[in-house]
All heavy atoms as an XYZ file, in Angstrom:
927
protein
N     330.199     59.940    150.386
C     331.398     60.184    151.167
C     332.448     59.097    150.868
O     333.646     59.469    150.694
C     331.116     60.268    152.689
N     332.034     57.891    150.692
C     332.953     56.879    150.422
C     333.599     57.046    148.993
O     334.716     56.850    148.731
C     332.369     55.505    150.492
N     332.733     57.464    148.051
C     333.161     57.741    146.740
C     334.141     58.906    146.670
O     335.148     58.807    145.938
C     332.004     57.937    145.732
N     333.919     59.941    147.430
C     334.781     61.006    147.471
C     336.153     60.629    147.951
O     337.241     61.043    147.478
C     334.152     62.127    148.354
C     335.040     63.370    148.468
C     334.367     64.449    149.208
N     335.259     65.577    149.329
C     335.195     66.476    150.279
N     334.343     66.338    151.278
N     335.982     67.478    150.262
N     336.226     59.727    148.986
C     337.469     59.288    149.577
C     338.246     58.433    148.528
O     339.440     58.557    148.366
C     337.211     58.582    150.842
C     336.773     59.400    152.011
C     336.936     58.665    153.334
N     336.599     59.469    154.449
C     337.369     60.436    154.899
N     338.507     60.772    154.406
N     336.960     61.204    155.976
N     337.531     57.537    147.781
C     338.169     56.804    146.727
C     338.730     57.682    145.680
O     339.917     57.480    145.213
C     337.094     55.800    146.096
C     336.939     54.518    146.930
C     336.216     53.427    146.077
N     335.094     53.977    145.260
C     333.826     54.059    145.758
N     333.509     53.737    146.919
N     332.877     54.447    144.906
N     338.010     58.685    145.227
C     338.430     59.628    144.222
C     339.663     60.383    144.708
O     340.594     60.557    143.961
C     337.388     60.553    143.771
C     336.195     59.938    143.126
N     334.961     60.444    143.043
C     336.156     58.748    142.376
C     334.139     59.685    142.405
N     334.859     58.610    141.978
N     339.622     60.745    145.951
C     340.759     61.586    146.511
C     342.023     60.665    146.549
O     343.108     61.074    146.142
C     340.446     62.055    147.853
N     341.910     59.455    146.949
C     343.104     58.565    146.936
C     343.509     58.279    145.493
O     344.779     58.326    145.321
C     342.675     57.165    147.625
C     342.688     57.207    149.099
C     342.678     55.766    149.651
N     341.504     55.044    149.260
C     340.284     54.980    149.867
N     340.140     55.708    150.938
N     339.340     54.247    149.402
N     342.621     58.142    144.576
C     342.992     57.862    143.171
C     343.821     59.087    142.626
O     344.785     58.974    141.906
C     341.853     57.648    142.325
C     342.018     57.484    140.845
C     342.789     56.128    140.579
C     340.664     57.491    140.086
N     343.404     60.297    142.991
C     344.084     61.503    142.544
C     345.250     61.852    143.436
O     346.015     62.820    143.051
C     343.047     62.684    142.546
C     341.918     62.502    141.519
C     340.865     63.585    141.790
C     342.411     62.577    140.101
N     345.490     61.178    144.498
C     346.604     61.492    145.395
C     346.488     62.801    146.189
O     347.510     63.442    146.441
N     345.255     63.076    146.539
C     345.054     64.267    147.432
C     344.355     63.843    148.739
O     343.817     62.778    148.822
C     344.188     65.323    146.729
C     344.884     65.828    145.441
C     342.844     64.829    146.370
N     344.498     64.715    149.686
C     343.898     64.481    151.011
C     342.368     64.548    150.832
O     341.881     65.493    150.384
C     344.392     65.574    152.008
C     343.801     65.401    153.329
O     343.028     64.431    153.614
O     344.090     66.287    154.181
N     341.633     63.498    151.234
C     340.133     63.507    151.062
C     339.518     64.513    151.884
O     338.336     64.842    151.564
C     339.727     62.126    151.548
C     340.933     61.407    152.209
C     342.146     62.240    151.780
N     340.179     65.074    152.836
C     339.522     66.138    153.707
C     339.827     67.527    153.135
O     339.324     68.513    153.676
C     339.994     66.015    155.141
C     339.480     64.703    155.821
O     338.389     64.293    155.495
O     340.351     64.117    156.551
N     340.651     67.609    152.085
C     340.982     68.847    151.556
C     340.147     69.080    150.226
O     340.475     68.678    149.161
C     342.534     68.881    151.111
C     342.935     70.209    150.614
O     342.106     71.193    150.470
O     344.227     70.417    150.410
N     338.987     69.724    150.500
C     338.086     69.867    149.413
C     338.579     70.779    148.317
O     338.244     70.510    147.128
N     339.434     71.763    148.549
C     339.936     72.611    147.619
C     340.923     71.845    146.696
O     340.855     72.027    145.452
C     340.732     73.834    148.292
N     341.709     70.976    147.243
C     342.615     70.193    146.414
C     341.912     69.188    145.519
O     342.151     69.052    144.296
C     343.681     69.472    147.230
N     340.801     68.625    146.052
C     340.016     67.626    145.297
C     339.254     68.437    144.238
O     339.210     67.906    143.074
C     339.064     66.979    146.173
C     338.271     65.795    145.645
C     339.241     64.734    145.028
C     337.374     65.092    146.629
N     338.769     69.541    144.515
C     338.032     70.379    143.448
C     339.023     70.881    142.341
O     338.609     70.853    141.119
C     337.399     71.670    144.121
N     340.283     71.217    142.746
C     341.243     71.643    141.757
C     341.571     70.468    140.826
O     341.702     70.620    139.642
C     342.534     72.163    142.399
N     341.718     69.259    141.432
C     342.016     68.118    140.567
C     340.870     67.761    139.693
O     341.069     67.397    138.458
C     342.371     66.900    141.436
N     339.654     67.900    140.160
C     338.438     67.570    139.392
C     338.328     68.667    138.253
O     338.047     68.268    137.113
C     337.235     67.658    140.228
C     336.007     67.162    139.503
C     334.747     67.163    140.330
N     334.885     66.274    141.471
C     334.689     66.648    142.787
N     334.442     67.865    143.093
N     334.872     65.763    143.697
N     338.617     69.853    138.507
C     338.650     70.936    137.457
C     339.624     70.610    136.375
O     339.352     70.778    135.231
C     338.874     72.295    138.099
C     337.695     72.827    138.908
O     336.587     72.270    138.786
O     337.846     73.831    139.622
N     340.857     70.247    136.772
C     341.882     69.907    135.747
C     341.481     68.705    134.940
O     341.706     68.720    133.656
C     343.218     69.626    136.552
N     340.866     67.743    135.517
C     340.396     66.579    134.804
C     339.266     66.985    133.856
O     339.286     66.545    132.643
C     339.839     65.475    135.760
C     339.165     64.363    135.043
C     339.948     63.364    134.414
C     337.887     64.294    134.974
C     339.362     62.302    133.752
C     337.195     63.205    134.261
C     337.967     62.313    133.650
N     338.338     67.839    134.274
C     337.240     68.247    133.427
C     337.779     69.024    132.239
O     337.270     68.897    131.113
C     336.215     69.103    134.198
C     335.393     68.254    135.188
O     335.335     67.034    135.058
O     334.789     68.850    136.064
N     338.781     69.905    132.414
C     339.345     70.649    131.331
C     339.964     69.716    130.365
O     339.868     69.912    129.113
C     340.319     71.708    131.781
C     339.632     72.941    132.442
C     340.653     74.052    132.651
N     341.774     73.666    133.486
C     341.847     73.802    134.823
N     340.807     74.165    135.432
N     342.930     73.386    135.456
N     340.741     68.718    130.810
C     341.398     67.808    129.911
C     340.337     66.989    129.168
O     340.522     66.763    127.944
C     342.253     66.874    130.692
N     339.302     66.547    129.813
C     338.241     65.794    129.123
C     337.586     66.659    128.049
O     337.284     66.209    126.936
C     337.208     65.309    130.114
C     336.104     64.476    129.476
C     335.159     63.893    130.408
N     334.672     64.837    131.362
C     334.073     64.509    132.510
N     333.818     63.307    132.799
N     333.670     65.559    133.250
N     337.277     67.907    128.416
C     336.713     68.823    127.422
C     337.592     69.007    126.200
O     337.190     68.952    125.062
C     336.470     70.201    128.080
O     335.510     70.017    129.126
C     335.893     71.225    127.075
N     338.909     69.141    126.463
C     339.882     69.337    125.346
C     339.882     68.137    124.441
O     339.813     68.268    123.256
C     341.248     69.614    125.957
C     342.383     69.625    124.934
C     342.195     70.663    123.863
C     343.710     69.761    125.616
N     339.968     66.943    125.046
C     340.112     65.761    124.209
C     338.756     65.478    123.427
O     338.720     65.022    122.317
C     340.556     64.558    124.952
C     342.022     64.780    125.244
C     342.577     65.046    126.474
C     343.137     64.799    124.265
N     343.946     65.196    126.334
C     344.264     65.090    125.085
C     343.167     64.665    122.988
C     345.544     65.193    124.412
C     344.387     64.777    122.304
C     345.603     65.048    123.003
N     337.608     65.865    124.062
C     336.363     65.662    123.353
C     336.323     66.611    122.202
O     335.820     66.222    121.088
C     335.186     65.967    124.360
O     335.325     65.023    125.410
C     333.886     65.757    123.622
N     336.810     67.871    122.390
C     336.755     68.898    121.291
C     337.715     68.445    120.173
O     337.390     68.539    118.998
C     337.205     70.230    121.791
C     336.180     70.898    122.590
S     336.609     72.573    123.060
C     336.567     73.345    121.435
N     338.930     67.862    120.503
C     339.830     67.424    119.525
C     339.206     66.249    118.656
O     339.324     66.262    117.437
C     341.135     66.935    120.160
C     342.068     66.170    119.174
C     341.932     68.081    120.664
N     338.492     65.364    119.398
C     337.925     64.196    118.649
C     336.782     64.746    117.736
O     336.714     64.332    116.608
C     337.317     63.292    119.744
C     336.991     61.952    119.307
C     336.678     61.060    120.500
O     335.578     61.286    121.122
O     337.429     60.150    120.814
N     335.981     65.576    118.214
C     334.845     66.147    117.358
C     335.353     66.986    116.309
O     334.843     66.942    115.176
C     333.860     67.000    118.281
C     333.016     66.056    119.141
C     332.076     66.814    119.972
N     331.280     65.873    120.809
C     330.674     66.323    121.827
N     330.606     67.612    122.174
N     329.989     65.387    122.580
N     336.404     67.754    116.559
C     337.056     68.605    115.460
C     337.551     67.674    114.353
O     337.314     67.995    113.133
C     338.108     69.440    115.997
C     338.890     70.180    114.893
C     340.067     69.879    114.255
C     338.359     71.344    114.179
N     340.331     70.657    113.263
C     339.339     71.626    113.178
C     337.227     72.103    114.317
C     339.143     72.704    112.332
C     337.182     73.169    113.392
C     338.087     73.475    112.471
N     338.211     66.638    114.744
C     338.776     65.682    113.766
C     337.618     65.148    112.832
O     337.709     65.121    111.598
C     339.537     64.578    114.445
C     340.202     63.621    113.442
O     340.918     64.150    112.535
O     340.062     62.463    113.560
N     336.506     64.692    113.556
C     335.380     64.180    112.728
C     334.748     65.231    111.833
O     334.544     64.958    110.647
C     334.257     63.683    113.734
C     334.676     62.424    114.481
C     333.668     62.106    115.527
O     332.526     62.740    115.621
O     333.924     61.215    116.386
N     334.504     66.416    112.331
C     333.867     67.536    111.563
C     334.744     67.948    110.377
O     334.328     68.097    109.304
C     333.511     68.692    112.444
C     332.309     68.365    113.297
O     331.634     67.364    113.096
O     332.049     69.109    114.252
N     335.997     68.146    110.692
C     336.892     68.690    109.693
C     337.144     67.735    108.516
O     337.160     68.072    107.347
C     338.230     69.179    110.202
O     338.973     68.141    110.814
N     337.226     66.427    108.926
C     337.296     65.368    107.844
C     336.095     65.311    107.038
O     336.118     65.171    105.836
C     337.562     64.014    108.525
C     338.972     63.851    108.945
C     339.049     62.456    109.686
N     340.327     62.340    110.351
C     341.255     61.386    110.049
N     340.989     60.542    109.119
N     342.346     61.462    110.731
N     334.939     65.541    107.635
C     333.627     65.500    106.885
C     333.540     66.707    105.959
O     333.122     66.487    104.752
N     334.043     67.851    106.340
C     333.973     69.040    105.494
C     334.956     68.873    104.265
O     334.588     69.282    103.256
C     334.435     70.297    106.235
C     333.533     70.699    107.370
C     332.149     70.484    107.436
C     333.812     71.289    108.529
N     331.641     70.953    108.579
C     332.666     71.497    109.332
C     335.048     71.773    109.103
C     332.676     72.070    110.600
C     335.031     72.333    110.366
C     333.860     72.485    111.052
N     336.084     68.223    104.482
C     337.024     68.066    103.346
C     336.642     66.806    102.428
O     337.075     66.819    101.338
C     338.376     67.851    103.782
O     338.531     66.753    104.751
C     338.882     69.101    104.560
N     335.859     65.908    102.945
C     335.482     64.743    102.176
C     334.114     64.730    101.534
O     333.840     64.005    100.610
C     335.638     63.453    103.038
C     337.074     63.208    103.356
C     337.278     61.805    103.892
N     338.729     61.541    104.123
C     339.271     61.106    105.166
N     338.399     60.900    106.237
N     340.511     60.917    105.240
N     333.311     65.663    102.094
C     331.915     65.764    101.528
C     331.907     66.374    100.131
O     332.775     67.177     99.853
C     331.155     66.566    102.487
C     329.633     66.497    102.339
C     328.806     67.120    103.428
O     329.308     67.064    104.594
O     327.795     67.758    103.201
N     330.965     66.088     99.365
C     330.808     66.701     98.061
C     330.681     68.209     98.253
O     329.935     68.669     99.137
C     329.635     66.097     97.317
N     331.399     68.982     97.423
C     331.454     70.389     97.554
C     330.049     71.076     97.663
O     329.732     71.896     98.503
C     332.242     71.095     96.469
C     332.427     72.550     96.628
C     333.347     73.034     97.532
C     331.721     73.374     95.764
C     333.430     74.441     97.668
C     331.900     74.777     95.854
C     332.703     75.281     96.883
N     329.111     70.627     96.751
C     327.853     71.176     96.698
C     327.016     70.760     97.843
O     325.922     71.408     98.118
C     327.190     70.815     95.329
C     327.756     71.509     94.128
C     327.096     71.059     92.877
C     327.809     73.042     94.232
N     327.385     69.746     98.537
C     326.559     69.222     99.687
C     326.900     70.005    100.979
O     326.211     69.941    101.898
C     326.780     67.769     99.880
N     328.025     70.763    100.928
C     328.390     71.575    102.175
C     327.449     72.668    102.450
O     326.936     73.369    101.560
C     329.846     72.187    101.882
C     331.004     71.314    102.074
C     332.243     72.170    101.603
C     331.160     70.727    103.400
N     327.118     72.736    103.663
C     326.200     73.880    104.177
C     327.167     74.932    104.859
O     327.636     74.799    105.942
C     325.251     73.268    105.200
C     324.321     74.400    105.773
O     324.516     75.577    105.497
O     323.345     73.957    106.418
N     327.520     75.965    104.013
C     328.501     76.902    104.442
C     328.054     77.653    105.658
O     328.896     77.865    106.581
C     328.748     77.948    103.315
N     326.812     77.874    105.845
C     326.319     78.581    107.035
C     326.515     77.736    108.295
O     327.018     78.200    109.306
C     324.790     78.991    106.914
C     324.292     79.725    108.102
C     322.853     80.150    107.858
N     322.967     81.209    106.884
C     321.930     81.470    106.016
N     320.898     80.733    105.979
N     322.061     82.430    105.089
N     326.220     76.372    108.155
C     326.340     75.512    109.371
C     327.875     75.322    109.657
O     328.215     75.264    110.808
C     325.679     74.120    108.979
N     328.696     75.259    108.592
C     330.122     75.093    108.767
C     330.639     76.297    109.531
O     331.464     76.148    110.512
C     330.774     74.951    107.470
C     332.320     74.714    107.464
S     332.944     74.566    105.855
C     334.688     74.524    106.185
N     330.315     77.533    109.099
C     330.814     78.741    109.831
C     330.298     78.787    111.294
O     331.074     79.077    112.148
C     330.329     79.946    109.064
C     331.126     80.254    107.855
C     330.908     81.649    107.292
N     329.523     82.147    107.353
C     328.556     81.934    106.466
N     328.793     81.217    105.446
N     327.341     82.430    106.682
N     329.020     78.321    111.529
C     328.493     78.330    112.871
C     329.242     77.333    113.706
O     329.647     77.640    114.810
C     327.011     77.887    112.810
C     326.350     77.861    114.181
C     325.139     77.010    114.186
N     325.386     75.681    113.872
C     324.775     74.845    112.970
N     323.717     75.364    112.311
N     325.111     73.620    112.825
N     329.535     76.206    113.252
C     330.340     75.179    113.935
C     331.691     75.596    114.234
O     332.169     75.433    115.324
C     330.317     73.809    113.158
C     328.955     73.090    113.135
O     328.044     73.603    113.903
O     328.811     72.183    112.315
N     332.344     76.213    113.286
C     333.727     76.731    113.497
C     333.718     77.842    114.561
O     334.553     77.874    115.402
C     334.391     77.232    112.149
C     335.673     78.020    112.412
C     334.578     76.004    111.216
N     332.661     78.719    114.503
C     332.599     79.715    115.524
C     332.382     79.086    116.956
O     332.948     79.608    117.970
C     331.425     80.696    115.247
N     331.592     78.012    117.060
C     331.455     77.353    118.306
C     332.816     76.737    118.801
O     333.050     76.782    120.015
C     330.381     76.283    118.274
C     328.912     76.769    118.084
C     327.978     75.617    117.761
C     328.505     77.557    119.345
N     333.493     76.142    117.894
C     334.807     75.614    118.285
C     335.760     76.711    118.720
O     336.437     76.550    119.739
C     335.524     74.815    117.038
C     335.004     73.489    116.881
C     334.219     73.118    115.746
C     335.310     72.407    117.778
C     333.778     71.862    115.596
C     334.754     71.179    117.552
C     334.030     70.854    116.480
O     333.598     69.527    116.284
N     335.710     77.870    118.013
C     336.593     78.945    118.396
C     336.273     79.440    119.767
O     337.225     79.734    120.591
C     336.457     80.110    117.361
N     334.998     79.513    120.150
C     334.550     79.988    121.464
C     335.068     78.903    122.496
O     335.546     79.339    123.582
C     333.052     80.160    121.482
C     332.617     80.787    122.836
C     331.155     80.995    122.962
N     330.587     81.327    121.704
C     329.353     80.915    121.377
N     328.604     80.205    122.236
N     328.768     81.228    120.189
N     334.846     77.666    122.250
C     335.226     76.633    123.212
C     336.733     76.600    123.398
O     337.249     76.488    124.593
N     337.488     76.688    122.269
C     338.959     76.589    122.465
C     339.450     77.848    123.104
O     340.426     77.857    123.836
C     339.610     76.324    121.044
C     341.129     76.377    121.217
C     339.156     75.016    120.454
N     338.788     79.003    122.763
C     339.149     80.236    123.393
C     339.062     80.182    124.899
O     339.845     80.675    125.687
N     337.943     79.532    125.365
C     337.699     79.417    126.846
C     338.837     78.499    127.394
O     339.348     78.765    128.521
C     336.381     78.801    127.120
C     335.259     79.779    126.794
O     335.477     81.023    126.781
N     334.045     79.252    126.605
N     339.173     77.427    126.745
C     340.196     76.551    127.195
C     341.551     77.288    127.294
O     342.420     77.029    128.146
C     340.356     75.263    126.363
C     339.364     74.204    126.603
C     339.462     73.096    125.586
C     339.543     73.593    128.015
N     341.871     78.110    126.209
C     343.141     78.856    126.288
C     343.294     79.752    127.506
O     344.345     80.027    127.944
C     343.223     79.721    125.029
C     343.462     78.862    123.729
C     343.535     79.714    122.485
N     344.955     80.218    122.459
C     345.323     81.251    121.789
N     344.473     82.064    121.227
N     346.606     81.581    121.765
N     342.178     80.210    128.054
C     342.223     81.065    129.225
C     342.654     80.345    130.473
O     343.150     80.883    131.427
C     340.925     81.772    129.506
C     340.717     82.949    128.466
C     339.556     83.834    128.887
N     338.247     83.367    128.644
C     337.724     83.375    127.396
N     338.398     83.790    126.396
N     336.488     82.912    127.207
N     342.357     78.986    130.502
C     342.600     78.221    131.700
C     343.637     77.096    131.513
O     344.150     76.530    132.526
C     341.317     77.526    132.236
O     340.859     76.631    131.146
C     340.268     78.585    132.513
N     343.959     76.742    130.336
C     344.890     75.658    130.081
C     345.862     76.058    129.019
O     345.496     76.519    127.897
C     344.047     74.377    129.489
O     343.010     74.161    130.449
C     344.965     73.193    129.359
N     347.157     75.884    129.231
C     348.142     76.209    128.334
C     348.967     74.961    128.062
O     349.752     74.497    128.841
C     349.034     77.329    128.908
O     350.132     77.573    128.026
N     348.837     74.461    126.758
C     349.657     73.416    126.268
C     349.614     73.307    124.778
O     348.884     74.058    124.155
C     349.227     72.022    126.943
C     347.831     71.549    126.555
O     347.463     71.706    125.420
N     347.056     71.155    127.465
N     350.438     72.461    124.182
C     350.612     72.411    122.777
C     349.322     71.939    122.052
O     349.068     72.330    120.929
C     351.780     71.466    122.464
N     348.518     71.104    122.732
C     347.260     70.558    122.058
C     346.248     71.699    121.978
O     345.675     71.879    120.916
C     346.710     69.410    122.887
C     345.356     68.927    122.300
C     347.696     68.320    122.972
N     346.168     72.509    123.039
C     345.184     73.638    122.946
C     345.675     74.629    121.885
O     344.827     75.051    121.014
C     345.149     74.394    124.264
C     344.280     75.635    124.145
C     344.461     73.430    125.375
N     346.937     74.907    121.791
C     347.542     75.848    120.851
C     347.234     75.308    119.363
O     346.894     76.066    118.479
C     348.979     76.075    121.029
C     349.234     76.835    122.366
O     348.283     77.404    122.935
O     350.382     76.743    122.815
N     347.516     74.083    119.133
C     347.321     73.449    117.820
C     345.880     73.478    117.406
O     345.553     73.792    116.255
C     347.875     72.037    117.810
C     347.797     71.408    116.440
C     348.550     72.018    115.377
N     348.376     71.397    114.139
C     348.257     71.922    112.963
N     348.343     73.319    112.904
N     348.109     71.237    111.857
N     344.979     73.098    118.290
C     343.612     73.149    117.998
C     343.155     74.561    117.723
O     342.370     74.805    116.782
C     342.711     72.570    119.137
C     341.224     72.454    118.950
C     341.013     71.567    117.636
C     340.589     71.779    120.143
N     343.645     75.583    118.435
C     343.332     76.942    118.149
C     343.831     77.358    116.737
O     343.023     77.973    115.962
C     343.996     77.837    119.202
C     343.781     79.310    118.876
C     344.670     80.252    118.435
C     342.600     80.080    119.118
N     344.155     81.418    118.317
C     342.840     81.419    118.707
C     341.316     79.737    119.570
C     341.877     82.419    118.777
C     340.355     80.757    119.664
C     340.670     82.013    119.214
N     344.962     76.886    116.301
C     345.501     77.260    115.055
C     344.615     76.612    113.951
O     344.317     77.254    112.923
C     346.937     76.696    114.804
C     347.944     77.440    115.710
O     347.602     78.580    116.203
O     349.042     76.886    115.873
N     344.271     75.285    114.163
C     343.321     74.670    113.178
C     341.986     75.358    113.060
O     341.537     75.602    111.923
C     343.149     73.210    113.517
C     344.409     72.319    113.444
C     344.176     70.942    114.128
C     344.827     72.175    112.058
N     341.416     75.737    114.174
C     340.122     76.400    114.134
C     340.189     77.740    113.516
O     339.329     78.171    112.730
C     339.519     76.444    115.570
C     338.306     77.318    115.626
C     339.235     75.062    116.125
N     341.176     78.596    113.850
C     341.267     79.891    113.282
C     341.563     79.789    111.790
O     341.074     80.678    110.999
C     342.301     80.743    114.008
O     343.577     80.119    113.943
C     341.887     81.090    115.398
N     342.375     78.799    111.337
C     342.591     78.637    109.897
C     341.272     78.295    109.194
O     341.039     78.758    108.105
C     343.764     77.630    109.632
C     344.016     77.385    108.222
C     344.677     78.631    107.549
O     345.101     79.559    108.169
O     344.648     78.587    106.301
N     340.517     77.407    109.801
C     339.288     76.936    109.169
C     338.331     78.172    109.085
O     337.582     78.323    108.131
C     338.656     75.844    109.995
N     338.293     79.023    110.119
C     337.407     80.155    110.086
C     337.872     81.107    109.036
O     336.990     81.676    108.270
C     337.530     80.919    111.474
N     339.156     81.246    108.779
C     339.614     82.161    107.683
C     339.278     81.614    106.287
O     338.929     82.355    105.401
C     341.151     82.311    107.845
C     341.795     83.243    106.977
C     343.295     83.409    107.163
N     344.015     82.292    106.715
C     344.216     82.015    105.410
N     343.804     82.832    104.497
N     344.878     80.958    105.070
N     339.298     80.276    106.150
C     339.073     79.655    104.881
C     337.585     79.259    104.646
O     337.223     78.900    103.552
C     339.945     78.409    104.773
C     341.321     78.709    104.640
C     342.170     77.403    104.544
N     343.557     77.762    104.391
C     344.277     77.224    103.399
N     343.667     76.461    102.436
N     345.476     77.511    103.237
N     336.727     79.334    105.606
C     335.340     78.838    105.477
C     334.657     79.589    104.354
O     334.736     80.842    104.359
C     334.562     78.992    106.794
N     333.944     78.914    103.532
C     333.265     79.649    102.412
C     332.011     80.399    103.032
O     331.430     79.912    103.921
C     332.810     78.519    101.442
C     332.727     77.319    102.333
C     333.833     77.481    103.424
N     331.773     81.563    102.463
C     330.557     82.254    102.849
C     329.379     81.765    102.254
O     328.326     81.628    102.834
C     330.703     83.786    102.472
C     331.899     84.427    103.100
C     331.540     84.654    104.581
N     332.711     85.304    105.302
C     332.930     85.035    106.554
N     332.187     84.332    107.188
N     334.004     85.531    107.098
N     329.475     81.336    100.986
C     328.401     80.701    100.273
C     328.900     80.016     99.044
O     330.075     80.201     98.686
C     327.256     81.729     99.902
C     327.759     82.760     98.969
C     326.651     83.856     98.792
N     327.221     84.879     97.919
C     326.686     85.226     96.786
N     325.536     84.689     96.388
N     327.184     86.115     96.020
N     328.091     79.250     98.434
C     328.504     78.617     97.169
C     327.681     79.256     96.087
O     326.459     79.443     96.154
C     328.198     77.091     97.298
C     328.493     76.424     95.935
C     329.054     76.464     98.409
N     328.337     79.617     94.986
C     327.670     80.260     93.875
C     328.057     79.676     92.534
O     329.168     79.023     92.467
C     327.921     81.781     93.900
N     327.287     79.877     91.528
C     327.648     79.421     90.186
C     328.291     80.546     89.442
O     327.800     81.620     89.390
C     326.327     78.933     89.443
C     326.632     78.413     88.072
C     327.069     77.037     88.013
C     326.456     79.053     86.958
C     327.420     76.447     86.792
C     326.627     78.413     85.732
C     327.197     77.123     85.626
O     327.471     76.552     84.491
N     329.444     80.209     88.834
C     330.179     81.143     88.002
C     329.785     81.034     86.604
O     330.074     80.009     86.019
C     331.656     81.007     88.247
O     332.336     81.826     87.238
N     329.202     82.075     86.010
C     328.800     81.984     84.579
C     329.982     81.984     83.676
O     329.898     81.578     82.559
C     327.813     83.066     84.255
C     326.489     82.827     85.045
C     326.047     83.385     86.106
C     325.505     81.855     84.645
N     324.853     82.891     86.591
C     324.475     81.860     85.669
C     325.378     80.901     83.638
C     323.326     81.104     85.597
C     324.285     80.070     83.657
C     323.219     80.260     84.606
N     331.029     82.633     84.112
C     332.288     82.742     83.269
C     332.991     81.400     83.226
O     333.458     80.942     82.105
C     333.240     83.822     83.705
O     333.543     83.538     85.133
C     332.623     85.183     83.590
N     333.142     80.629     84.343
C     333.884     79.387     84.313
C     332.880     78.186     84.250
O     333.285     77.080     84.098
C     334.698     79.292     85.582
O     333.881     79.190     86.704
N     331.559     78.497     84.328
C     330.548     77.472     84.288
C     330.831     76.418     85.332
O     330.773     75.188     85.073
C     330.402     76.839     82.886
C     330.079     77.868     81.857
N     328.866     78.477     81.773
C     330.860     78.496     80.915
C     328.868     79.350     80.758
N     330.048     79.360     80.269
N     331.075     76.865     86.564
C     331.283     75.880     87.655
C     330.869     76.552     88.935
O     330.648     77.723     89.004
C     332.802     75.598     87.733
N     330.573     75.688     89.957
C     330.293     76.204     91.272
C     331.538     76.500     91.977
O     332.539     75.831     91.841
C     329.413     75.179     92.029
C     328.082     74.985     91.614
C     327.749     74.117     90.614
C     327.068     75.855     92.073
C     326.396     73.995     90.233
C     325.808     75.770     91.664
C     325.430     74.792     90.679
N     331.537     77.555     92.786
C     332.690     78.022     93.558
C     332.296     78.591     94.882
O     331.173     79.051     95.055
C     333.543     78.986     92.789
S     332.588     80.481     92.273
N     333.210     78.573     95.833
C     333.019     79.278     97.159
C     333.242     80.673     96.961
O     334.156     81.060     96.294
C     333.850     78.621     98.170
N     332.441     81.527     97.658
C     332.690     82.971     97.615
C     332.802     83.529     98.946
O     332.352     82.885     99.958
C     331.450     83.673     96.885
O     330.328     83.592     97.692
C     331.232     83.143     95.469
N     333.286     84.674     99.136
C     333.488     85.332    100.394
C     332.483     86.379    100.622
O     332.481     87.089    101.616
C     334.862     85.886    100.587
O     335.120     86.786     99.574
N     331.600     86.575     99.726
C     330.509     87.636     99.824
C     329.231     86.993    100.336
O     328.884     85.946    100.225
C     330.265     88.236     98.518
C     331.420     88.963     98.033
C     331.056     89.699     96.715
N     332.323     89.855     95.918
C     332.350     89.956     94.651
N     331.237     89.795     93.929
N     333.455     90.062     94.044
């Protein structure tokens, strides 16, 4: 009870108004989720672009991008701001560009990403 009152004072809401406190907590949780996703996206996308091409696991990359798309899609339903919109753009662009698999081209004698 004492912790709840401290949190309510910190958030500037009436400690006896459970709905206001719950709404503030929900807003905080959404913001924390967003910034955690941004941080993880930055780490993962940098890894994908800096890793040796042949070391990329295309299936895992597509799976991870799909998970980001689902998470950002959920945030878009409840939170509208420029950060969510930008993350959505980055994730959908990565989904569009993600390789389906890596194959050896006998004509160019090189490995390449394919969409098949």
